[in-house]
N, C-alpha and C positions, 0 to 999 in steps of 0.2 A: 126316416126312410132313405134307402140308398138309391141314387140316380146315376145313370151313365151320362157323363158330360161329353159333349161333342160340339163340332162347329159346322155351320153351313154358311158359306161365303163370308167367313170371318166373324160371324156372330155366334155366341154361345147358346146352346140348348141343353135341356135335360130331359131324360126319359126315365120313368120309374123302372126299377129293376124287376118289379112284379110283372111287367109286360114283356120282358125280354126272355127269349128262349135261349139264345146263344149269341155271342159276339165272335165273329170269325174273320180271318184275314180277307182282304179283297181278293176274290177268286175270279177266274174266267166265268163269264156269264154268257149263256146261250142267247144270241140276239134273235129277236122276232120282228117281223115286219108288220106294217099296217096297224100300228098301235101308237098311242100318244108318246111324245118324246120323253116324258117323265119316266116311262117304263124302260129301264136299261135292258131288260130281257128276262130270262128265266134262269133260276139257279136249281141245280140238282142237289137238293138238301135231304140227305139220308133216304134217297130213293123216291122223293117227291119233287116234282117240279113246282117251284113257287115263284111268284112275280117279284122282281127286284125294282124298287123305286129309287131313283136318284133324287134325294131330298133337295140338293142344290138346284137341280133342273126344275123340280116341282115348285120351289119357293122363289127362285131368282132367275130362272130361264138360262142357267149356265151349268155346264157339266161339272160334276165334282172333280176336284183335283186328285190325282193319284199319288197322294203322300204315302210315305211308309206307314203313317198312322191312320190312313183311311181304312175303314172297316165295313163289313156287312153285318148289320144288326138284324137278327131273325127275331121277329116278335109274334106274339099271339094277337090276331086281329079278330075281334068279335063282330059278327054280322048276323043279325036276327037269331041270336042265341046259339050260333055255331062258332066254334073256335077254329079259325083258319090261320095259316101261316102267311106272313108277309116279310120280305127282306128289304131293308133300308140301307142305302149307301150313306155313310156319315163320315165326315172328315175329322181327323184328330180325335178319334173316339178311343182314347186310351186310359181314361181315368174315371173313377167314381167319386161322388161327393155325397155326404150325408146332409140332408135337409129335412126339416120338420114342416108340416103344413103351415105352421105359423110364420115360417120364413118367407112364404109366398104372399104376393099381393094379387088379388084377382085381376084379370084382364081389364084394363081401363080404356083402351083404344081398340076399336073394332078394326081388324085387319083380315079381310077375306082371303088374301093370298097365303098368309102364314097362320095356321090355326092353333095358336098358343092359348093356354087357358089361364096362365098366371106368370108372374115374373118374381125373381128373387135377386138380391144383390149380394154377391159373394166377393169379398176383397175388392170392392169398387167395380166389379164386373157384373153387368146385367145378364141374367140367364133366363131364357124363355122356357117354360115347361110345356112340352108337347104331350098330348093325349093320343095314344095310338088310334083310337076309334075316330078321331077327328082329322087325321092326316090326309086321307084321300078325299078329293072333291067327288061329288055324287056321280059325275059323268065318267070319271076314271074308275070308281068303285064298280059301276055297272059293266065296264069293259072287262075288268079283272075277275069279278065274282058274279057271273050271271045267276039269276034266281034259282034255276033248276039245274044245279050241278051236282052229279053224284058219281062222276068218274074220277080218275086219278089226275084230272086237270087242276088248274090253280085253285079252284074252290073246294078241293078235297077236304073233307071233315077230318080233324085231328083229335084223337082221344087224349 
């Protein structure tokens, strides 16, 4: 399977290409107030406003660095059988790697802050595999995707 390799605060992570809609350059984000600091704002993505999560802020309480290789990764985020869009800020997100399921070792240490599901070692580098559905903590998920959302707001259903 193909994975996007990226970094968060100097640590390597992988996200399956099946979950990715598009990887785009770091673009201006519409700031919003009165929301968790992990939410950088909203992105106008093909006519839809979608929430943008700063993964470095979410996992390490520090803003992502604005490297030339910092990207916005638009992913399909499933919630209650609805396919929603979510944007993630990821540093050094410029390469893909091919890994098989057998390359990964299931998570052995519980880490409530970083929701990785497994690890792989590639050329002596430890890579954490993230699952899109596990990225958002429940309190942040309820802020971004309220249960009864049927307008063009962040919870808009995507076909």
